[in-house]
C-alpha positions as CSV (number, residue, x, y, z in Angstrom):
1,M,0.1,-0.3,-0.2
2,T,1.5,2.8,-1.3
3,R,1.7,6.2,1.0
4,N,-1.5,7.8,-0.4
5,Q,-3.4,5.2,-0.2
6,K,-3.4,5.4,3.3
7,S,-5.8,6.7,5.9
8,L,-5.3,10.1,6.4
9,K,-4.1,10.8,10.0
10,H,-6.5,11.9,12.7
11,G,-6.7,15.4,13.6
12,S,-9.4,17.7,15.4
13,V,-12.0,20.0,14.9
14,E,-11.4,23.2,15.2
15,S,-15.1,24.8,15.7
16,G,-16.9,21.5,14.8
17,A,-19.4,20.5,11.1
18,M,-21.3,21.7,8.5
19,N,-18.9,25.0,8.5
20,Q,-16.2,26.5,6.6
21,D,-13.8,25.5,9.2
22,A,-14.2,22.0,8.7
23,L,-13.6,21.9,4.9
24,Y,-10.7,23.9,5.2
25,L,-9.4,21.7,8.0
26,F,-9.9,18.8,5.4
27,Q,-8.4,20.5,2.5
28,K,-5.1,21.1,4.5
29,R,-5.1,17.5,4.8
30,V,-6.0,16.3,1.7
31,T,-2.6,18.7,0.4
32,D,-0.6,17.5,3.2
33,I,-0.7,14.2,2.5
34,G,0.1,14.6,-1.3
35,L,-3.0,14.8,-3.2
36,N,-4.1,17.0,-5.5
37,G,-8.0,16.7,-5.0
38,F,-10.1,14.2,-2.6
39,L,-13.4,13.0,-4.1
40,V,-16.2,12.8,-1.0
41,S,-19.3,9.8,-2.1
42,H,-20.6,9.4,1.3
43,V,-23.7,11.8,2.2
44,P,-23.0,12.1,5.8
45,N,-19.7,12.5,5.0
46,I,-20.7,15.7,2.7
47,R,-22.9,17.1,4.7
48,Y,-20.4,17.3,7.6
49,L,-18.1,19.6,5.5
50,T,-20.5,21.3,3.2
51,G,-23.9,21.4,5.8
52,F,-25.9,19.8,2.6
53,R,-28.8,18.0,3.3
54,G,-29.9,15.8,0.4
55,S,-30.0,12.4,-0.4
56,S,-27.6,12.6,-3.6
57,A,-24.0,15.0,-4.3
58,L,-20.4,14.3,-5.1
59,L,-17.5,16.8,-3.6
60,L,-14.8,17.5,-4.9
61,V,-11.9,18.6,-2.4
62,K,-8.7,20.7,-3.6
63,K,-6.4,23.5,-2.6
64,R,-8.4,26.2,-3.0
65,R,-11.8,26.6,-4.5
66,C,-14.0,23.1,-4.4
67,Q,-16.2,21.7,-6.7
68,F,-20.0,20.5,-5.1
69,V,-22.1,18.4,-7.7
70,T,-25.8,17.4,-6.8
71,D,-28.7,16.8,-9.3
72,V,-31.6,19.0,-10.5
73,R,-33.9,18.0,-7.4
74,Y,-31.7,19.7,-5.0
75,A,-30.6,22.7,-7.2
76,E,-32.7,25.4,-4.7
77,Q,-31.3,23.6,-1.3
78,S,-27.9,23.4,-2.2
79,R,-27.8,27.0,-3.2
80,N,-29.1,27.8,0.6
81,E,-26.8,25.2,2.2
82,V,-23.5,25.0,0.7
83,K,-21.1,27.6,1.5
84,N,-17.4,27.9,0.6
85,C,-18.2,25.8,-2.9
86,D,-18.7,26.1,-6.2
87,I,-22.5,24.5,-7.2
88,S,-23.3,22.9,-10.7
89,I,-26.5,20.7,-11.3
90,S,-26.1,17.9,-12.8
91,S,-28.8,17.0,-15.1
92,N,-28.6,15.5,-18.7
93,R,-25.3,13.7,-17.9
94,S,-23.9,11.8,-14.6
95,M,-22.5,13.8,-11.7
96,A,-19.1,12.7,-12.4
97,E,-19.1,13.5,-16.0
98,T,-20.5,17.0,-14.7
99,L,-18.0,17.1,-12.0
100,F,-15.1,16.2,-14.3
101,N,-16.3,18.1,-17.0
102,T,-13.6,21.0,-16.5
103,Q,-10.1,20.6,-18.0
104,S,-8.5,21.4,-14.9
105,N,-10.2,19.1,-12.5
106,R,-8.6,16.7,-15.2
107,K,-5.6,17.9,-14.9
108,L,-5.3,17.6,-10.7
109,G,-3.1,14.8,-10.8
110,K,-3.6,12.5,-7.8
111,I,-7.1,12.3,-6.6
112,G,-8.2,10.6,-3.3
113,F,-12.1,8.7,-3.5
114,E,-13.3,7.2,-0.4
115,E,-12.8,3.1,-1.0
116,Q,-15.7,1.9,1.7
117,Y,-18.1,3.8,-0.3
118,L,-17.7,4.3,-3.7
119,P,-19.1,1.6,-5.8
120,Y,-16.9,-0.5,-8.4
121,R,-19.4,0.9,-11.4
122,Q,-19.5,4.1,-9.6
123,Y,-15.8,3.3,-9.8
124,L,-15.1,2.5,-13.0
125,N,-17.1,5.8,-14.8
126,T,-15.7,8.1,-12.2
127,R,-11.9,7.4,-13.3
128,K,-13.0,7.5,-16.9
129,F,-13.9,11.0,-16.6
130,A,-11.5,11.4,-14.2
131,A,-8.9,10.6,-16.9
132,P,-6.0,11.4,-16.8
133,A,-5.7,12.7,-13.4
134,K,-5.7,9.3,-11.2
135,L,-7.8,7.9,-8.2
136,L,-6.1,6.3,-5.4
137,P,-8.6,4.8,-2.7
138,C,-8.0,5.8,0.7
139,S,-9.9,4.5,3.6
140,F,-11.6,6.6,6.5
141,A,-10.1,10.1,5.6
142,V,-13.3,12.4,5.8
143,E,-13.9,10.1,9.4
144,K,-10.3,10.7,10.8
145,Q,-11.0,14.2,10.8
146,M,-14.7,13.7,12.2
147,E,-13.6,11.2,15.1
148,V,-12.5,14.1,17.2
149,K,-15.2,16.2,18.1
150,S,-15.6,20.8,18.7
151,K,-18.0,21.5,21.3
152,H,-20.3,22.4,18.7
153,E,-20.8,19.1,17.8
154,I,-20.8,17.7,21.3
155,D,-23.0,20.4,22.0
156,A,-25.8,18.8,19.5
157,I,-24.9,15.1,19.8
158,R,-26.3,16.2,24.1
159,R,-29.5,18.4,22.3
160,A,-29.8,14.9,20.2
161,V,-29.4,12.5,23.5
162,E,-31.9,14.8,25.9
163,I,-34.6,14.8,23.1
164,S,-33.9,10.4,23.6
165,D,-34.0,10.6,27.5
166,S,-37.5,12.4,27.4
167,V,-38.9,10.1,24.7
168,F,-38.2,7.2,27.5
169,T,-39.4,9.2,29.6
170,H,-42.5,9.2,27.9
171,L,-42.9,5.8,26.8
172,L,-42.5,4.7,30.6
173,T,-46.6,6.2,30.9
174,I,-47.7,4.3,28.0
175,I,-46.0,0.7,27.8
176,R,-49.0,-1.8,29.1
177,S,-49.9,-5.1,28.4
178,G,-51.5,-5.6,24.5
179,I,-49.6,-2.6,23.1
180,S,-47.5,-4.4,20.2
181,E,-43.8,-3.6,19.8
182,M,-44.5,-1.6,16.4
183,D,-46.3,0.3,18.4
184,L,-43.6,1.6,20.4
185,A,-41.6,2.0,17.9
186,A,-43.7,4.3,15.8
187,E,-44.6,6.2,18.9
188,I,-40.2,6.6,19.6
189,T,-40.5,7.9,16.1
190,Y,-43.7,10.2,16.3
191,E,-42.0,11.6,19.9
192,H,-38.8,12.4,18.1
193,L,-40.5,14.5,15.6
194,K,-42.6,16.5,17.6
195,R,-39.9,17.2,20.5
196,G,-37.4,18.9,17.4
197,A,-35.5,16.1,16.3
198,E,-35.0,15.6,12.3
199,G,-36.2,12.0,12.9
200,D,-34.9,9.0,13.9
201,A,-30.7,8.4,14.4
202,F,-31.7,4.2,12.9
203,L,-35.1,2.0,12.5
204,P,-36.1,1.7,17.0
205,I,-35.7,-1.6,17.9
206,V,-38.1,-2.8,20.5
207,L,-37.9,-6.6,21.5
208,S,-39.6,-8.1,24.1
209,G,-40.3,-11.3,25.6
210,V,-38.3,-13.7,24.2
211,R,-37.7,-12.1,21.3
212,S,-35.5,-9.6,23.3
213,S,-32.8,-11.9,23.1
214,L,-32.5,-10.6,18.6
215,I,-30.1,-8.0,19.4
216,H,-30.7,-6.1,16.8
217,G,-34.1,-7.5,15.9
218,R,-37.5,-5.3,14.3
219,P,-40.1,-4.7,16.3
220,S,-42.8,-7.0,15.2
221,T,-46.8,-6.9,15.6
222,K,-45.9,-8.8,18.8
223,K,-48.1,-7.6,21.9
224,I,-46.3,-7.1,25.1
225,R,-47.2,-9.2,28.0
226,R,-47.0,-9.3,32.3
227,G,-44.1,-10.5,33.5
228,E,-41.8,-10.0,29.8
229,L,-38.6,-7.5,29.7
230,I,-39.1,-4.8,27.3
231,L,-35.9,-4.1,25.1
232,L,-35.8,-0.3,23.8
233,D,-32.9,1.2,21.6
234,F,-33.5,4.0,19.4
235,G,-31.6,7.5,18.7
236,C,-32.7,10.6,16.9
237,V,-30.6,13.3,14.7
238,V,-30.4,17.2,16.3
239,D,-28.8,19.0,13.2
240,G,-27.4,16.1,11.7
241,Y,-25.9,14.4,15.1
242,R,-27.0,11.6,16.6
243,S,-28.0,10.4,19.8
244,D,-28.2,6.6,20.4
245,M,-29.4,5.0,23.5
246,T,-30.8,1.4,25.0
247,R,-32.9,0.6,28.3
248,T,-33.8,-3.0,29.3
249,V,-37.1,-2.5,31.3
250,A,-39.9,-4.9,32.5
251,L,-43.1,-5.3,32.8
252,G,-44.9,-7.1,36.2
253,K,-42.6,-9.5,38.0
254,V,-39.6,-11.1,36.0
255,S,-37.7,-14.1,36.8
256,S,-34.9,-14.2,39.6
257,E,-32.3,-14.8,36.4
258,I,-33.4,-11.8,34.5
259,R,-33.2,-9.7,37.1
260,N,-29.6,-11.3,38.2
261,I,-28.5,-10.7,34.4
262,H,-29.6,-6.6,33.9
263,H,-27.5,-6.7,37.4
264,I,-24.4,-8.2,35.3
265,V,-24.7,-6.1,32.8
266,C,-25.1,-3.1,34.6
267,A,-22.3,-3.8,36.8
268,A,-20.0,-4.1,33.8
269,Q,-21.4,-1.2,32.1
270,R,-20.6,0.9,35.1
271,K,-16.7,-0.5,35.5
272,A,-16.0,-0.1,31.5
273,V,-17.2,4.1,31.8
274,E,-14.8,4.7,35.2
275,S,-12.3,3.0,33.2
276,I,-12.3,5.4,30.3
277,Q,-9.6,7.9,30.1
278,I,-7.1,9.3,26.7
279,G,-4.6,7.3,25.9
280,L,-6.7,3.7,26.6
281,N,-6.7,1.4,23.9
282,A,-10.2,0.8,22.7
283,K,-9.8,-2.8,23.2
284,T,-8.9,-3.0,26.8
285,L,-12.1,-0.8,27.5
286,D,-13.8,-3.9,25.8
287,E,-12.1,-6.1,27.5
288,I,-13.1,-5.1,31.2
289,A,-16.7,-5.6,30.2
290,R,-16.3,-8.8,28.7
291,T,-14.1,-9.8,31.3
292,Y,-16.2,-8.8,33.9
293,I,-19.2,-10.8,31.4
294,D,-17.5,-13.5,31.3
295,E,-16.3,-14.0,35.4
296,N,-20.4,-13.8,36.0
297,G,-20.9,-16.9,33.6
298,Y,-22.5,-15.5,30.7
299,G,-18.9,-14.4,28.6
300,N,-20.7,-16.7,25.4
301,F,-23.9,-14.4,26.0
302,F,-22.4,-11.3,24.8
303,G,-21.6,-11.5,21.4
304,H,-21.0,-7.9,19.9
305,A,-18.5,-5.4,20.7
306,L,-18.6,-2.5,23.8
307,G,-19.6,0.3,21.5
308,H,-18.6,2.8,18.7
309,G,-18.0,6.2,18.3
310,L,-21.0,8.4,17.6
311,G,-21.8,11.2,15.4
312,M,-23.2,12.1,12.0
313,E,-23.2,8.5,11.9
314,V,-24.3,5.9,14.7
315,H,-21.2,3.9,13.8
316,G,-18.2,5.8,13.6
317,L,-14.6,5.8,14.9
318,P,-13.4,4.6,17.3
319,R,-14.4,1.0,17.2
320,I,-15.1,0.2,21.1
321,S,-13.9,-3.9,20.2
322,S,-11.7,-6.7,21.1
323,L,-10.7,-6.0,17.5
324,S,-9.6,-2.9,17.7
325,S,-6.7,-0.8,17.6
326,D,-7.9,2.8,18.1
327,R,-7.3,5.0,21.2
328,L,-9.4,7.2,23.0
329,R,-8.5,10.8,22.8
330,Q,-9.7,14.0,23.6
331,G,-13.3,15.4,21.9
332,N,-13.9,11.1,21.2
333,V,-17.8,10.5,21.5
334,I,-19.0,6.8,22.4
335,T,-21.5,4.2,23.2
336,V,-21.0,1.9,25.9
337,E,-23.3,-0.7,25.5
338,P,-22.8,-4.6,26.9
339,G,-25.3,-7.0,26.5
340,I,-26.2,-10.7,27.7
341,Y,-28.5,-12.3,25.2
342,V,-30.0,-15.9,26.4
343,E,-31.9,-17.8,23.7
344,G,-35.4,-18.4,25.0
345,L,-35.3,-16.8,28.1
346,G,-34.1,-13.3,26.5
347,G,-31.3,-10.2,26.3
348,V,-30.4,-7.6,28.3
349,R,-28.4,-4.2,27.0
350,V,-27.6,-0.9,28.7
351,E,-26.2,1.9,26.6
352,D,-25.1,5.6,27.2
353,V,-23.3,8.0,25.6
354,V,-20.4,9.3,27.0
355,A,-18.4,12.1,26.0
356,I,-14.2,12.4,26.4
357,S,-12.9,15.7,27.1
358,E,-9.8,16.8,28.8
359,V,-11.0,17.2,32.4
360,G,-12.8,13.8,32.5
361,I,-16.0,12.0,30.7
362,E,-19.7,13.6,30.5
363,I,-22.1,10.7,30.1
364,L,-24.7,12.5,28.5
365,T,-27.5,10.2,28.7
366,R,-29.2,10.6,31.4
367,S,-32.5,7.7,32.2
368,S,-31.8,5.9,35.1
369,K,-30.6,2.5,34.5
370,E,-32.4,0.2,36.8
371,L,-34.4,-2.6,35.9
372,L,-37.6,-0.5,36.4
373,T,-40.5,-2.3,36.2
374,L,-43.6,-0.9,35.2
């Protein structure tokens, strides 16, 4: 792998996303790594760099003036949202063809692109239109910049978390025997919008009874009954930034084994959160929770990563898993979400959003983690 094919180096966003500072810093990074341009195709990354909220665009980041291309659906919207870029509207040709229709763009030489997001057919077409410029694959280039959040970005995540916390409080008042998982999922979406969010961060997960062991199962028409667990995993979007929380509650009395599992999960989560510090290996953080769960007899029932970075996407850097080589850094916002899932019995997961600063950590999620009995 050549130097140009490697991930761009870590860095911080000085004044947050959706403004000229994020784009300026990325322009500088592209130059520093020895590229003449960088093609951004992943829509969340384009929003981060330009403020564009549409669903279709390409962004060519250059040393000086950047070029943004979208289709006719977003002509007016892009003029209102996109700053510090030349805007082109593609009508009767592909966006890649429109982008490289100018000779100056084709003469850029070395252009990086997001290898994890650009489909092969689109890559071939882009390479054809960009010639004689050469496209060089880069991994998580924009994400490395997004990994470290500014105060502006953390404040947006905090507002999203506050909305989801308030939705959870509302859910506690309406969960009853006979209500379906889909009913609760629809209520989550409605309440997020009603309280000012742009929408859900992801499709809400609502699982009850033995279905709660499905980890990332989808809500069904199953009706909730007394004596069952309800696993609720949801989040919302505010200014492009996401929340992500999980709580597990009980409708009526549940078994002593379930209560013990909930206690173990909460204790594992607390031990992990208390261990968070700048410079810690993300793998070590995962091991802290995983070891505790294993020592208490449920190691074979915790099969997913402990957490992940959170920002404009639900799953970002750093990765908090046994396979991660990342280290925790000032400005990271991560989730911590251990779980135990026993087929035929049920599952428990507890998840908080944690911001890491130079003065310590802040648990943004405020909702109670106790096994609430409704």
